[in-house]
N, C-alpha and C positions, 0 to 999 in steps of 0.2 A: 573467449567471452571478454567483453570490453565495455567501457563507457562510450556511447555512440556520439553524443553531442554535448555542447555546453562547455563549462569551464574545465571539466576533467576529461574532455574528449580524448579518446585513444588510450586511456589508462587501462591496462590489462587487469582483469579481476580473476581471482582464484575460484575454482569450483569446490564444492564439498566432496571429499573422497567417498567412494562407495556408490551404491545405486539407490539409496533410500531418498535422496534429495534430487529433484529434477529441476535444474535451473532453467529459467526462461531463456530461450535462444536469442541471439542478437537479432535474428530476422523477426521473431515475434515481438521482441521488445521494441524494435523500431516501428513495427506496425501499430503497437499499442499507443506509442507517443504521437504517431501521425494521426491517430483517431481522437485522442483527447486534447491535442494541441501541443505543438513542438516545444514551446517554452512557457514558463510560468512567471508571474509577477508576485513572488513571495508565497506566503501560506505555509501550512504544516501538512506533511504527508505521513501516513501511517502504513507501514508494510508489516502486516500482521502474521504472515507465515514467511518470514524474510528469506530463509534458505541461505543464499550467498549475499543477500542485501542488494542485489543488482538493480531491482526496480526502484527501491528507495533512493539509492545512490544516483541513479539516472535522473530521478525527479529533482534531487538537489542540484545536480550538475546543470540542469535546465532552468533553474531559478527558484526552486522552493527554498524558503528560509530555514526550515527545520525538518528533519526526518526522524521518525521513531521506528526502530527496527526491532521486531519481536520474533523469537523462535524458541521452541522448547528443548531443542537438542544442543548439547554443549559443543559438539563438533561444528555445528552451524554457527553458533555464537562466536567461536574462535575465528572462523573464516570471515564472518561479517566484520569483526574488529579489524582484521587484516585488510580487507577490501576498503573499508572506510578510511583507514590510514593511507592506503595506496592512492585513493582518489583525492585525499586532502580535505575530507569532509568532517574531520574530528570535531571541530567546534560547533557543527550544525547537527550532529547525530547523537541520539540517545539509543542505547542498545540494551535490551533486556532479555533474559532467559525466563520464559514463562509460557503457559499455554494461552490460547487466544482469549477464552472467556475470562480467565483470571486477570489477564493483562487489561482487558477492557474495563473491568471493575475498578482496577487500580488507577487507570488513566482518567476515568470518569470523575474521580475525586478532584482532579486538577482543573476542571472546567475548560478543558481543551476543545477547540473546534477544528476539525480536520477538513481541509479543502480537497484532499485526495487520499483515497484509501485503496490499497492493493490487497486483494484476497486471492492468494495463489497457494492453496493447501495441497496436500497429497491428493491425488485424483480420486481416491476412495471416499473422500469427504465431499458430500454434495449438499451441505446444509448452510451454505454461505448466506442464503436469504435470511436465515434466522439470526445470523450475526449482524446483518444489515438492519434488521428490526431492532436488535439490541442497541446498535449505534444511535438509532433515532430515539428510542425510549430513554437513553441516557443523555440525550441532547448533546451529542459529540460531533455533529456535522455542521459545517459552515453552510450558509446559503449557496445553493447550486453546486454543492460538493459532488465530486465524481467518484464512483466506486468501480474499480476494475476487477472483474472476477475471471480468473483463468481456470479452465476445467477440462475434463475429458469431453471430446466432441460427441460422444455417445449420449451425453446427458445435456438437457437443456433447461435453463432457468426460465421462470415465467416472464412473459413480456410485460405484464402489468403487475405492479406491487404497490401497496399503500405507501405513499410518500416518495416513490421512486418511479422514474420514467426510463425505460430501456432505450438508449439512444444509439447504440452500436452493437452489432453481433457479427462475428467473423470466425471462420474455421481455417486452421492451418494444419492440414493432415489430421492427426488424432487429437489435436489441441483446439480448443475453442476459447474465444474471449468474448465476454458479455460485459457491456459498460452501461452503468446506470447513472442518472443525475438525480440528486436529491431535490425534492420539492416539498418545502415546509410551508404549511398553511400560515404559520405565524409570520413568515417573511412578508407576506402580502399585507399584513397589518402594521408593518413598519417597525417591527422589533429589531433592536440592534444586537449584534453578536460580538463578543469580545474574545480575544485569544490570549491565553495565559502562557507565557514562555518560561515559567519557572521550572526548576529541576525537580526530579523525584529521585529518591534514593535507590540504590541498586537492587533492593529486595522487592521490586515491584510485584 
């Protein structure tokens, strides 16, 4: 497992020991970034079930200004910290141990606007659409933000969701990737969105 492109291209990343965490393979990761755009011009990315941190780190390597990496398992957090350091992303990364819903509640208080969100939970979890709704209700998405959902190929998320347009869907063996783009009605009315880059303490 490695960083595929960008400033940290070729850096080797560690996997989480054991079988509980399933890292995104380089093949699938490369396909994801081919679908959402190979490089970014700034913005903030959220990796909510970070595992190894590979998706968030890849986004930073390809041009994201900031990455926020969240996982509830201590062993994953230890690996994420190691991988962030290996990639040289220390100054751009915030790493927190928490579950997804509690993390969103804490992050919402900072008025952050995410341009890219990765939702790659354990495959038994099939409620990422509810988290997407929560992201909109808490006004945490920048205009045209992209949501990347990685899930078991036997499950399919809806093609139509309020405030979201499904723009890509692909299968890779028993893995599927569904990508949505955020459509906020307020954007068409000319509302401006600000990004707050302030820090939050470690007990998020």
